[in-house]
N, C-alpha and C positions, 0 to 999 in steps of 0.2 A: 563569528556566527557558529552555532552548533551544527554538527553534521548529523542529519537524521539517521544515518547508518549506525550511529552509536546506540540507538534504541535497541538494535539487534544484540549489541554487546550486553546490554542490560537484560534482555530477554534470555540470553544464553546463561546468565548467572543462575536463573531459576530452573534450568534444566540440566545443569552440569553436575554430575556426581562428584561429591567431595567439595563442592563450593561451600562457602561460609553460610549460604542461605539454605535453610532446611527445605527439603522437598515436601511441598504441601499442595493441596488443590488450589488454594489462593495464589500460591507462587506460580503454578502452571497457568492459571487464568491471567496473571500479570504478564507472563511470557507471551501469551497469545495477543493480548492487547498491545504490548510494545512492538510485536512483530507487525501488526497492522499499521501502527503509526509510523514505523520505520518506512514501510513501503509507501504509504500515503504521502509522507513528507518528501520522499525522494521524487515521487511523481510530481508534486508541486514544484520542486526544483526544476524538473525537466520542462514543465509547462512554462515556468518563468524564463528559462534559457531559450525556449522556443518563442519567446515574446508573445505568450498567450496569457491574458489576464482573466482571472475568475472575478466576475463582476458582483456576484452575490455570494459573499464569503460563507454565509450560513448554508448554502447549497453546494459548497466546494467539494464535499465528498462524493456527492452524486454526479456533479459535473465532471470531475476528474475521471470517474468510471466511464461516463458516457462518451467522452471524447476518445478515450483509449479503445473502448470496445467497438466503436462504430467507425473509426477512421480506417483508411485503407492501408494499414500497416500490420503485418502479422505479429511482430513482436509486441506492438502496442496492444493489439487485441488480446493476446495471451496475458499480458500484464494487467490489462483491464479486468479480465476474468479472475485473475489471482487477487486483485484488489477487492473485487466483489465478494469472493469466497472468504477472504480474511476479514472483511468488514462484518460479514454474517457471523463468523466465529467470534470476533471481538464483541459483538453485541451480546451474544450468549454468554461469553466469559464475564462480561461486566454486569449483566442484568438478569440472567436466568440462573439463580442459585440452585434451582432444583435439578438442573441438567448436570448429572454426575459425569457424563462422558467428556464434557467440555473442560472439566477440571482434572483431566488425566495427563499423565506424563506423555503418553503416546500422541495425544492431540496437540499438546504444546510443542513437542519436537517437530511434528509435521508442519505446524504453522511457522515455526522459526525457519525450517528448511524451505518452505514455499516462499516466504518473504525474501530470504537470502538469494534464492535462485532468480526471483523476479527482478530484484535489484541488480544482480549480476547481468541479467539480460538487458536491462536498460543501460547499464554502465558500458557494455560492450557493443551496443547497437550502433549502427551507422547513424549518428545524430542528425546529419544534414537531411537524410531521407526521412527519418522519423519526424523531424521538425516540419518538413514539407507536407507530409501526410496529415499531421495534426492541424496545421494552419489551413490546409485545404478543407478539412472537415468543418472547422470553425467558420470559415468564410461561407461555406455552402449551407450553413444552418444558423442564419442570423436570429437573434432573439433567444438564443439558447442559454444565456447567462455567461458566455465566454466571449472574449473579444481579442482579435489580433491587435497587438500594440503597433505593429508596423505593417 
């Protein structure tokens, strides 16, 4: 199985001076997109480990943000807001070619840093407490597109 954290390694290639990939606006946009997907897929791993199933895969991005932002766990809330912010940046990076600020080195570096820190926060969190808070929120909000497996 691939490690979603490897998306960050790819993102870093696009922002590292002296890398074999030339620095371009499209490269910076790619770094932003990969940063978002690194965090999103790590969040999906966390939900899976917490035995929470996303019932509607096509709504997975919104459901992941929702459970994180509204459960009773401060780390999860912060990561949920990071996920939301990076998703907005990713959307602009992939679809708004007129937005010149999104294709900047500064924005790409900030997004890679934000994703890296959010993943580190999840990786170092008290998983049992996080799991409990996530599962409590899912149980308290039936019909939200998420389901506790156990």
